[in-house]
N, C-alpha and C positions, 0 to 999 in steps of 0.2 A: 510739224507734229506729227503728219502721216508717217514721215520718214523716220521719226523714232519709234511709233507705234511698229512699223515694218521691222525696223531693225529689232525691236524687242521681243516680236514673234519669230523672227529669223534665229534669233540666240536660243528661245524656248525650244523651237524645234530641234535645232542643231544638239542643244542638252539633252533633250529626250531620247535621240537617237544613239548618242554616245552611252546613257545610261543602259538603253535597251541592249546595246550591243556587249556593254560590261556585264549585264545580267546573263546575256547568252553566253558569253564566253566562261563564266563562273557556273553555270549551268553546265556547259560541255565538260567542265574539269570536274564537278561533281559526278557527273553521268561517268566519265572514264574511269574514276576513282571507285565508283560503287561497282562498274562492270570488271576492274580488276578485283575488288574485294569478292564480289561472287565468283569469279573463275578460280580464285583461290579457294575458296569454300568446296566450291564442287571437285577440285582437284584433291583437297584434303578429303573428301568423302568418298571419292573413288578409290584412294588408296587405301582407306580403313575397309571399305567393301572388299577390295580384292583380298585384303589379308583376311577378313571375316570369313570369306567364303572358304579359304583353304582348310578351315577347322572342319568344314561339312563336307560329305559324300555326295556325288552326282549320280551315281548309276544305282540303277534298282531292277529286279525281275520279279515278274508276276504270273501267276496262274490264276485262271477263272473258269468257272462253270455257271452257266446260265439255260434260261428257258426263253428260246425264241418262237416268235408269231410272224409267220409268212404272209402276205397278201399280194395276190396277183388278180387271175381271172378266178381262181378259187381261193378261198381262206383257209388258216389253220382255225379260225372262230368260224366254223362253218354254220350251216344251218340246223343240221341233225345232230352235231357234235364238236366239242371244243378238243382240239388235238394239243398235245404237250409233247413238244419235242428237247432237243437238248443241243448245248452249243459249248465247246470247250476249247481253251485257249492258251497262249503264252506269248508273254509281252516284255519287252526290254525299253527300259525308260532311262532317258539322260535329262538332268536340268541344268537349263542354262543359267538359271538364276532363280530366287524364290517365286518369282512372277510367271515365268515361262519354262514347258519343258516339252521334250521330243519324244515320242514312243513309236516304237516298231511294234505292230502284232500280228499273229497267224494265229487262225481258228478252223474248225471244223464243227459242221452243224448238220442237223436233220430235222425233219418234221413231216407231218403229214398235213393234206389240205383236201377240202371238199367245197362243195357247191355252197354259195348263198342262197338266200332266201328270193333275190330277184332274178338269180340265174338258172334255177333248177330245171326250167324247160328249155334252156339251150341245148345244142345238139353237138357231142364232138364225133367227127369223122375218124376212119382209120388213118386219114392222111395228117391227124393232129390239128386240122382246123374246126373252128366253130362255124355251126350255122342256126340259123334263125327260123323258126316257124314262121309262115307257112310250108318254106322247103323242106324236102325230105331228102333223107341221104341214105343210102344203102349202108347197113351194117353199123349206122349210127347209134350212139349212145348218149341218153340224158345226162346232163350234168347230176342231176339228184342221185344218179346210179354209178357214179364214178368217184375214186378219189385219186390223189397222187403223193406218191412217197419221194421227197426230195431231200438228198444228201449234197453239200456243197462244203467248198473249202474257200480260205480266202488270206489274204494278207492287207494290213491297214498300215497307213502313216499317220500320225497323231499330232496335234498341236495341243499342249495341255496348258490350260489358262487358270490360275489360281485367283479363284474370284475373292476370296478372303483379302490377300494380298492387295488386290487392285481396290478393294473398297475400304479397308480398315488397316489400321497398322498392326504388324505382328510384334507381339513382345517375347515371342520363344516359346511360350507354353503352350501354346494352341493344341487341342485335342482333336478337333472336327475341321476339316480343310473340305470346300466346296470346290470342285474343278470343273470347267466347261470345255470340253473336247473335241473341235472339228476334225474331220479325218476324211481321207480319200482311201478307196479300196480297191483291189484287184480281186475278182472273185470268178469261180467255176462251179457250175451247178452240175448235178446228175439226175434227172427226173425219171420217175418211172409211173405211168399212169394205170390204174387197175379198176376194171369194175368190182362191186361190191361182193360178187360172187368168186373174185380171186382171178379173173383173166386179163391178160394184159392189153391196153388199148393203144393205138398209134404207136405200134413198136418202134416203127423206122421214121418216127418225127421228133426224135430227141433234139434238144438244143445243148450241146455240149462246149459251145465256146466259151472262151474268157468275156468277161464284162466287167464294167466299172460301176463302181458305186460312191456314193457320197452322203456324208451325214454328220453324226456327233454324239456324245455321251454327255449326261449329267451325272458327275461321280460325287460320291460322299465318301471321304478317305477318313479312317478313325486311326489315330497315331495309338497304338496299343504297345509299343515297346521300343526299344533301341535297334531291333533286329526286322521285327514284322509290323507291317499295317493290315488292317483290315478295310477292304473297300465295297461299296455298294454303287452299282451303276446302272442306268437305263439310257438307252437310246435308239436312234431310227437310222437305217442306212436306204436310202432310197437307190433302187437299180435301175441301169440302162436297159437290162436284159427283161423284155416283157414275156420271154417265152421260157421264164427259168422254171415253170413247174410242168412244161411239156405240152402246154397248148398254145394255140396259136389264135388270135382274134384280129378282127379287122379295127378294134379300138387302139388305135396307135397313141391317141392322148391318155390312154390310162396308165395311172402309176402303179408301179410295183415296188414293195419296199418290206424290210425287215424289222421289227420291233424285238428288240432282246433286252432283258433284265438279268443281271448276273451279280455274282458275289466273287470277289477277288483276295487272294493274298500276296502282300508285295513284301517281297525279301529286299532289304535296304543293305547295300554293299558297304557299309560303315567300317569295319575292321574295329580296330581295339583303339585308334587315334582319333577316330573321327566323332563329334557330337551328335550327328543325326544327318538325315538327309537336307539336302540344301532347302527343300521345300520349305522345311520349317526354322530357317536360319530368320533370326529377329532384325528388326529395321534397324539400320545405321543411325538413323536420327533417334530412335530409340536409346539405342547403346550410349549414344554421346551425350545425352541431355537427360538429367534427372526428371522425374513428373513434377515437382514443385517448379522446375523452370521453364516448364514449356508453355511459356506465355507467347501469342503469336507475334507480339509488339517486339521481343525479344529473339524471336527463332533465328533470324540471321544473324545476330550477333553470336549467339551460342553456336551457332555452325562453324566458326573460326576455331577449330581444333589446334590449340596450340600444343595440347599434350602429345605425347609419342602416339605413334600408331599403333592399333591393338595388334602388336605382331610378334613374334620371336625375334624377327631381324632387326628390331629397334631397341632391343636391350642393350645394357652398355658391353662394349666390345670385350673391355679388361674388367674381370672381376678379382679383387685381391684375393690370396689364397686365405689369409686369417686377418680378421679385422678386430681390435680390441673394443671391449664393450663394458660398460658400467655393471657390476655384478648386481643381480638380481636375486631376491630371497624366493625361493621354491620350495621351501620346506628344507633345505640342504644347505648346510654350512659351508661357503664358497670361498676358495681362497684366490682362484684363478678363473675367470670366464673369458671366451673366445666364440666370436661370431663367424661360423663358416659361409663359405659362398652358397645363395639362396637356390633352389631350385622351383623353376616356374611352370605353370601347367596351361593347357589350352582351356577354353570355355567348356565349362561343365564336365571337365575330365579328371580323373585322378591317376593317370599312366604317367609313369616317368620317361620321358623322352630321352633315352641314353644316346642317341644319335647326336641331337642338338647340344646336351648337356654332356658331353664327354668329356671336355675340359674340366668342368666343376666338379663332376663326379671323380674324375681322377685326383684332383686335390684335395676333394673331401676324405676320400680314401688313404691318400698320401699322410695327411695330417693325424688321421685317426690311428696308424701304424705307428707314427712316431710318438704317440702317447697312448699307449696301451691302457692305462689305468685311467684315462677320463671317461666320464659319463657324456652322454649327449641328450639333450631335449630336442625333439622335433615337433616345432610350432607349425601347423597347417592354417592356411587362409583362404578365403575365397574372396571376388568382387562381391559388389553390393545388390548382384542381381539376384530374384529370388526372396523367398522367406527366411527368417532366422533359423527356423527348424532344419529347413532342407540344407542350409549352406553351413549350419554346424556339423551335419552328416558329413559332408561333401569335404569340410575340411579335415575330420577325421580320417577319411579314406587317403587325403592327401598325405598326412603324416605318415599313415599305416604303410604307403606305398613306397616312401623314401625310405622307413626301416627295412621292409622285406627287401629293397635291393641291396642295402648295405649288409643285412644277414647272408644274403646271397654271394658276397664278395668275402665271406668267411668270418665276419665278425658275430660275436655273442650277441644275441636279441637282448640280454640282460642289461647291455650298455646302453640301450636306448630306451628313451619315454617318449612316445608319441602323443600329442596333445593337439584336439582340434578346437581352435581359437574363433571358428565361424567368420563373419565378416572382418575384413581386414579394417584395424583402424590407425594404423601407422601412415598410410598415403592419405592424400587429401584431394580434394578438387574432382578433375575428371578421371586422374591415375585411379581412384576406387572403382571406376568401371572398366578397368583395363588389366592385361596381362601384369602387369606391376603389382597388382594387388591379388592375383592367383598364384601363390606359391607357398613354399615351404621353407621355413628358416631353421637352422641347425646351430644349435648354442651347445658348445662344449666347454665342459669345467671340470676342474679336479678339485675332489672334496680333501678338506684337511684332515690330517691323522691326530 
């Protein structure tokens, strides 16, 4: 009996171990499969992201003007008066991605500083050092009777972090962008200390060495147009030069810093073929998925982008010169209708890319010259981003752009009828959100006599 029980227990343990191994093996296979699927999804997203970013510019140039307040042994916000200075700068920015950018800046500033309430009894000697009562120094001047004029220039290297994109999804229509910009600076100061009667103090005690600074700005950037943005910023620079105002003290642990608030005009190097600066590029996940499908339960499945990559490179390599189409009634009695090659457009643009579509445009021109009496209806379409009203106007611009090009090739404008159709209804699924929907169709027809 005991042998049977032991044998039964042994068989039960053996079967359990084998079942566990089978489950682990199945789990490993599923895990590998999921890993492969995830890698495939990420690869597709990277490809789409790469092509999308080509439609946006990366460079920008900014000019700024601001009001600095300097704080050291004496302050711009002093005991008897608040001094307003000025700071002017130029910067060049490069956007690595919609989230991260880099910037180089150069600036020149000036301000006055005077004593604070707690330091008005300090004494400044002609050697530039500060002395404290009850010490008496010959030819010394009380802080309350002096002020310092400081001019400075510097250069900075900034890391620009798009906080909107870090915290929220970008759908491409954002007007206000909040940036956090930590930075490092190289600076040089030129201080002059005077008595309030106008006499120089500590003339030979100037500190003109280069110094380093570290700090950052909080930036509010307003998207005012395709070429120009308006920017408001405020920030602090900590200085390692505690003698920048021309005064020396024994308080080595004291911090010196500049607080500056400024307004900037940012010129985006977009050109005619770019949508906008890359900082405004929409999220790839948003472009690939409709709002009503954005259920977290199906997010991974939706990321498997089987549609063509949103890029000009993935359009059909061979486009037939002429494709027959069923006649349509457009208010004209039609005897023969032909569909010419379509012209596609980059996101949110209505510019005919004559370089990429050189072959198709040459085919269209050739067919039209072979049929001098034919009329052409040019139908403009957009993808499904944005409102119906906006896309209707954009589709009209695309149709007009194609007509304008053909007229420049010597054809009469009377041969063409541009029509804006708005959002494309001929494509389906994910294609409605890609360049396949952003196009102009050319329908050539001959009227019956």
